[in-house]
One Martini backbone bead per residue (centre of mass of N, CA, C, O) as a GRO file, in nm:
protein
  263
    1MET     BB    1  13.131  10.311   9.675
    2SER     BB    2  12.904  10.498   9.766
    3ALA     BB    3  12.806  10.825   9.701
    4LEU     BB    4  12.618  10.838   9.976
    5LYS     BB    5  12.823  10.803  10.181
    6ASN     BB    6  12.797  11.016  10.459
    7LYS     BB    7  12.552  11.157  10.380
    8VAL     BB    8  12.282  11.405  10.383
    9ALA     BB    9  11.923  11.353  10.428
   10ILE     BB   10  11.607  11.490  10.343
   11VAL     BB   11  11.275  11.344  10.410
   12THR     BB   12  10.985  11.423  10.340
   13GLY     BB   13  10.732  11.235  10.441
   14SER     BB   14  10.877  10.956  10.598
   15ALA     BB   15  10.705  10.757  10.779
   16THR     BB   16  10.569  10.656  10.510
   17GLY     BB   17  10.586  10.491  10.239
   18LEU     BB   18  10.777  10.644  10.009
   19GLY     BB   19  10.951  10.791  10.211
   20ALA     BB   20  11.047  10.556  10.363
   21ALA     BB   21  11.175  10.406  10.126
   22VAL     BB   22  11.382  10.617  10.065
   23ALA     BB   23  11.519  10.619  10.350
   24LEU     BB   24  11.609  10.319  10.336
   25GLN     BB   25  11.780  10.330  10.075
   26LEU     BB   26  11.984  10.548  10.181
   27ALA     BB   27  12.072  10.383  10.419
   28ASP     BB   28  12.193  10.146  10.231
   29LYS     BB   29  12.408  10.376  10.124
   30GLY     BB   30  12.514  10.534  10.391
   31CYS     BB   31  12.290  10.748  10.461
   32ASN     BB   32  12.196  11.005  10.628
   33VAL     BB   33  11.879  11.068  10.813
   34VAL     BB   34  11.575  11.258  10.784
   35ILE     BB   35  11.265  11.230  10.959
   36ASN     BB   36  10.971  11.340  10.838
   37TYR     BB   37  10.678  11.485  11.017
   38THR     BB   38  10.348  11.570  11.147
   39LYS     BB   39  10.167  11.305  11.287
   40SER     BB   40  10.340  11.022  11.249
   41GLU     BB   41  10.517  10.924  11.499
   42THR     BB   42  10.517  10.609  11.518
   43GLU     BB   43  10.615  10.560  11.227
   44ALA     BB   44  10.875  10.739  11.243
   45LYS     BB   45  11.011  10.568  11.453
   46GLU     BB   46  11.027  10.304  11.284
   47THR     BB   47  11.194  10.423  11.043
   48LEU     BB   48  11.430  10.519  11.225
   49ALA     BB   49  11.512  10.232  11.326
   50ALA     BB   50  11.554  10.105  11.045
   51CYS     BB   51  11.792  10.296  10.967
   52GLN     BB   52  11.975  10.238  11.208
   53GLU     BB   53  12.005   9.925  11.145
   54LYS     BB   54  12.200  10.007  10.889
   55GLY     BB   55  12.433  10.202  11.037
   56VAL     BB   56  12.307  10.488  11.065
   57GLU     BB   57  12.216  10.810  11.090
   58ALA     BB   58  11.932  10.944  11.268
   59ILE     BB   59  11.634  11.169  11.259
   60LEU     BB   60  11.389  11.356  11.389
   61ALA     BB   61  11.141  11.591  11.214
   62GLN     BB   62  10.896  11.801  11.307
   63GLY     BB   63  10.690  11.911  11.037
   64ASP     BB   64  10.545  12.172  10.829
   65VAL     BB   65  10.614  12.259  10.498
   66GLY     BB   66  10.389  12.503  10.490
   67GLU     BB   67  10.598  12.616  10.707
   68ASP     BB   68  10.872  12.801  10.726
   69ALA     BB   69  10.972  12.759  11.011
   70ASP     BB   70  10.988  12.452  10.987
   71CYS     BB   71  11.193  12.437  10.753
   72ARG     BB   72  11.416  12.585  10.905
   73ARG     BB   73  11.433  12.387  11.153
   74ILE     BB   74  11.500  12.127  11.007
   75VAL     BB   75  11.767  12.229  10.889
   76ASP     BB   76  11.896  12.321  11.158
   77GLU     BB   77  11.902  12.030  11.285
   78THR     BB   78  12.074  11.905  11.076
   79VAL     BB   79  12.336  12.097  11.096
   80LYS     BB   80  12.375  12.047  11.399
   81LYS     BB   81  12.439  11.742  11.363
   82TRP     BB   82  12.638  11.752  11.061
   83GLY     BB   83  12.701  12.033  10.893
   84ARG     BB   84  12.486  11.941  10.662
   85VAL     BB   85  12.344  11.925  10.311
   86ASP     BB   86  12.294  11.705  10.025
   87VAL     BB   87  11.993  11.611  10.044
   88LEU     BB   88  11.662  11.659   9.894
   89VAL     BB   89  11.318  11.528   9.956
   90ASN     BB   90  11.014  11.612   9.812
   91ASN     BB   91  10.735  11.431   9.941
   92ALA     BB   92  10.544  11.607  10.066
   93GLY     BB   93  10.171  11.570  10.058
   94GLY     BB   94   9.842  11.673   9.908
   95THR     BB   95   9.485  11.628   9.902
   96LYS     BB   96   9.166  11.624   9.712
   97PHE     BB   97   8.885  11.464   9.639
   98ALA     BB   98   8.768  11.530   9.292
   99ASN     BB   99   8.563  11.565   9.040
  100HIS     BB  100   8.656  11.713   8.748
  101ALA     BB  101   8.339  11.785   8.664
  102GLU     BB  102   8.302  11.903   8.968
  103LEU     BB  103   8.362  12.224   9.048
  104ASP     BB  104   8.229  12.246   9.341
  105GLU     BB  105   8.427  12.056   9.501
  106LEU     BB  106   8.612  12.312   9.464
  107ASN     BB  107   8.814  12.562   9.629
  108ALA     BB  108   9.024  12.790   9.721
  109GLU     BB  109   9.122  12.653   9.978
  110ASP     BB  110   9.208  12.395   9.844
  111PHE     BB  111   9.422  12.513   9.655
  112LEU     BB  112   9.598  12.645   9.875
  113TRP     BB  113   9.665  12.394  10.044
  114ILE     BB  114   9.798  12.225   9.817
  115TYR     BB  115  10.009  12.438   9.730
  116LYS     BB  116  10.148  12.471  10.015
  117VAL     BB  117  10.263  12.187  10.007
  118ASN     BB  118  10.344  12.100   9.701
  119VAL     BB  119  10.506  12.385   9.643
  120VAL     BB  120  10.580  12.576   9.876
  121GLY     BB  121  10.717  12.363  10.048
  122ALA     BB  122  10.941  12.292   9.852
  123TYR     BB  123  11.061  12.570   9.825
  124GLN     BB  124  11.125  12.619  10.134
  125MET     BB  125  11.325  12.384  10.152
  126ILE     BB  126  11.521  12.470   9.947
  127ARG     BB  127  11.588  12.753  10.053
  128ALA     BB  128  11.708  12.637  10.328
  129CYS     BB  129  11.933  12.440  10.182
  130ALA     BB  130  12.105  12.599   9.966
  131PRO     BB  131  12.349  12.721  10.135
  132HIS     BB  132  12.470  12.454  10.217
  133MET     BB  133  12.516  12.330   9.943
  134LYS     BB  134  12.695  12.566   9.835
  135GLU     BB  135  12.910  12.533  10.054
  136ALA     BB  136  12.980  12.232   9.958
  137GLY     BB  137  12.939  12.230   9.616
  138LYS     BB  138  12.691  12.006   9.654
  139GLY     BB  139  12.355  11.913   9.533
  140SER     BB  140  12.035  11.746   9.588
  141VAL     BB  141  11.709  11.758   9.424
  142VAL     BB  142  11.390  11.583   9.492
  143ASN     BB  143  11.083  11.582   9.326
  144VAL     BB  144  10.772  11.467   9.416
  145SER     BB  145  10.545  11.395   9.188
  146SER     BB  146  10.338  11.328   8.894
  147ILE     BB  147  10.130  11.219   8.652
  148ALA     BB  148   9.931  11.452   8.691
  149GLY     BB  149  10.125  11.685   8.583
  150VAL     BB  150  10.117  11.570   8.277
  151THR     BB  151   9.793  11.470   8.223
  152GLY     BB  152   9.553  11.566   8.447
  153ILE     BB  153   9.513  11.372   8.643
  154GLY     BB  154   9.350  11.245   8.933
  155SER     BB  155   9.212  11.343   9.229
  156SER     BB  156   9.251  11.648   9.127
  157VAL     BB  157   9.285  11.943   8.980
  158ALA     BB  158   9.458  12.069   9.212
  159TYR     BB  159   9.677  11.842   9.211
  160ALA     BB  160   9.764  11.853   8.910
  161ALA     BB  161   9.844  12.152   8.920
  162SER     BB  162  10.060  12.132   9.136
  163LYS     BB  163  10.243  11.919   8.975
  164GLY     BB  164  10.294  12.109   8.749
  165ALA     BB  165  10.429  12.324   8.905
  166LEU     BB  166  10.657  12.147   9.012
  167ASN     BB  167  10.785  12.094   8.739
  168THR     BB  168  10.844  12.391   8.668
  169MET     BB  169  11.016  12.448   8.920
  170THR     BB  170  11.232  12.254   8.849
  171LEU     BB  171  11.337  12.412   8.608
  172SER     BB  172  11.404  12.667   8.724
  173LEU     BB  173  11.603  12.568   8.958
  174ALA     BB  174  11.802  12.412   8.769
  175ARG     BB  175  11.906  12.690   8.658
  176SER     BB  176  11.957  12.880   8.918
  177LEU     BB  177  12.136  12.647   9.088
  178ALA     BB  178  12.345  12.627   8.894
  179PRO     BB  179  12.602  12.398   8.946
  180LYS     BB  180  12.561  12.290   9.257
  181ILE     BB  181  12.257  12.232   9.205
  182ARG     BB  182  12.033  11.958   9.156
  183VAL     BB  183  11.711  11.941   8.980
  184ASN     BB  184  11.456  11.694   9.026
  185ALA     BB  185  11.191  11.465   8.901
  186VAL     BB  186  10.932  11.239   9.004
  187CYS     BB  187  10.661  11.050   8.828
  188PRO     BB  188  10.425  10.887   8.949
  189GLY     BB  189  10.190  10.664   8.961
  190PHE     BB  190  10.087  10.410   9.094
  191ILE     BB  191  10.103  10.339   9.460
  192GLY     BB  192  10.119  10.064   9.687
  193THR     BB  193   9.968  10.197   9.960
  194ARG     BB  194   9.806  10.261  10.248
  195TRP     BB  195   9.658  10.517  10.141
  196PHE     BB  196   9.461  10.351   9.962
  197SER     BB  197   9.333  10.160  10.154
  198ASP     BB  198   9.236  10.374  10.367
  199ARG     BB  199   9.049  10.522  10.154
  200PHE     BB  200   8.910  10.251   9.984
  201GLY     BB  201   8.984   9.982  10.071
  202SER     BB  202   9.092   9.667  10.008
  203GLN     BB  203   8.905   9.589   9.767
  204THR     BB  204   8.966   9.846   9.591
  205PHE     BB  205   9.272   9.828   9.603
  206GLU     BB  206   9.289   9.552   9.452
  207GLY     BB  207   9.150   9.652   9.192
  208ILE     BB  208   9.362   9.858   9.115
  209LYS     BB  209   9.599   9.674   9.092
  210ARG     BB  210   9.476   9.493   8.863
  211GLN     BB  211   9.438   9.732   8.658
  212GLN     BB  212   9.744   9.794   8.639
  213GLU     BB  213   9.827   9.487   8.542
  214GLU     BB  214   9.633   9.504   8.282
  215SER     BB  215   9.704   9.810   8.141
  216THR     BB  216  10.006   9.814   8.157
  217PRO     BB  217  10.279   9.747   7.977
  218LEU     BB  218  10.427   9.606   8.238
  219GLN     BB  219  10.228   9.473   8.440
  220ARG     BB  220  10.227   9.689   8.688
  221ALA     BB  221  10.225   9.765   9.036
  222GLY     BB  222  10.334  10.001   9.209
  223THR     BB  223  10.592  10.065   9.443
  224PRO     BB  224  10.777  10.226   9.663
  225GLU     BB  225  11.049  10.087   9.571
  226ASP     BB  226  11.033  10.168   9.272
  227ILE     BB  227  11.045  10.480   9.320
  228ALA     BB  228  11.289  10.505   9.513
  229THR     BB  229  11.504  10.430   9.315
  230ALA     BB  230  11.465  10.678   9.140
  231VAL     BB  231  11.530  10.882   9.354
  232VAL     BB  232  11.810  10.784   9.438
  233PHE     BB  233  11.938  10.830   9.170
  234PHE     BB  234  11.910  11.160   9.193
  235CYS     BB  235  12.077  11.187   9.458
  236GLY     BB  236  12.370  11.019   9.330
  237GLU     BB  237  12.341  10.748   9.149
  238GLY     BB  238  12.461  10.845   8.838
  239SER     BB  239  12.337  11.179   8.824
  240ASP     BB  240  12.565  11.418   8.768
  241HIS     BB  241  12.442  11.493   8.455
  242ILE     BB  242  12.150  11.575   8.599
  243THR     BB  243  11.907  11.831   8.518
  244GLY     BB  244  11.576  11.906   8.475
  245GLU     BB  245  11.423  11.642   8.529
  246THR     BB  246  11.132  11.425   8.439
  247LEU     BB  247  11.036  11.105   8.570
  248ILE     BB  248  10.857  10.856   8.453
  249THR     BB  249  10.680  10.610   8.693
  250ASP     BB  250  10.425  10.394   8.542
  251ALA     BB  251  10.463  10.131   8.351
  252GLY     BB  252  10.346  10.303   8.087
  253MET     BB  253  10.074  10.463   8.109
  254HIS     BB  254  10.124  10.715   7.933
  255LEU     BB  255  10.106  10.578   7.645
  256GLY     BB  256   9.781  10.629   7.651
  257PHE     BB  257   9.836  10.915   7.577
  258ALA     BB  258   9.905  11.181   7.451
  259PRO     BB  259  10.147  11.337   7.334
  260LEU     BB  260  10.449  11.435   7.528
  261THR     BB  261  10.611  11.744   7.466
  262ALA     BB  262  10.586  11.810   7.788
  263ARG     BB  263  10.740  11.770   8.144
   0.00000   0.00000   0.00000
């Protein structure tokens, strides 16, 4: 029997992409799921229905994780429905594309917004969930970070810095919330989602995929399902002895960088 059967998981930013893939894999394990979204209501309802088709209970919870009141409401709605929260996946995130060498392409407002969603939002969700996890005696938090937070690459300096902060916060909270709550992070590289094709167009998107397949040691372009499997592992499928870990899931792309002595 799955360790996640009949448990309750909140997955932020789970209308589409990686978040949706995580929600579906959790549902496959028999876990009840909260589908959180900010604006993508139609897609969120589709993900909700797909989870319910797997025989679990699932609800929608609209809200912006950057707003503390929304975070608390999402958790309150979850506890009202099931009386518990066992798993939190902090997947919601945001970025602004900016050339790392062009410093004027980012301003203070860009940094503050990106940190508000990627770091503060994750913190606020953990803070709202922690009392319920502690009451149950056991809980798991998985922060969806990025290879950007380890290597300093990515869509912008602000994004990379925010993911580095998320990795550090993972370490801090893994210490302070133990022994009842485990806190880990997954650091994906490229993920072939609609987000990339919408941003760059299908032709450029296919070019990026080919580049990943040609340049990474495993010769693979990551899929949402690839990364979701790692996330679900940290949710409770055989990871009870792990906390404070950041798992790089990038087909080996990081091996081309300088030695990573800390992550």
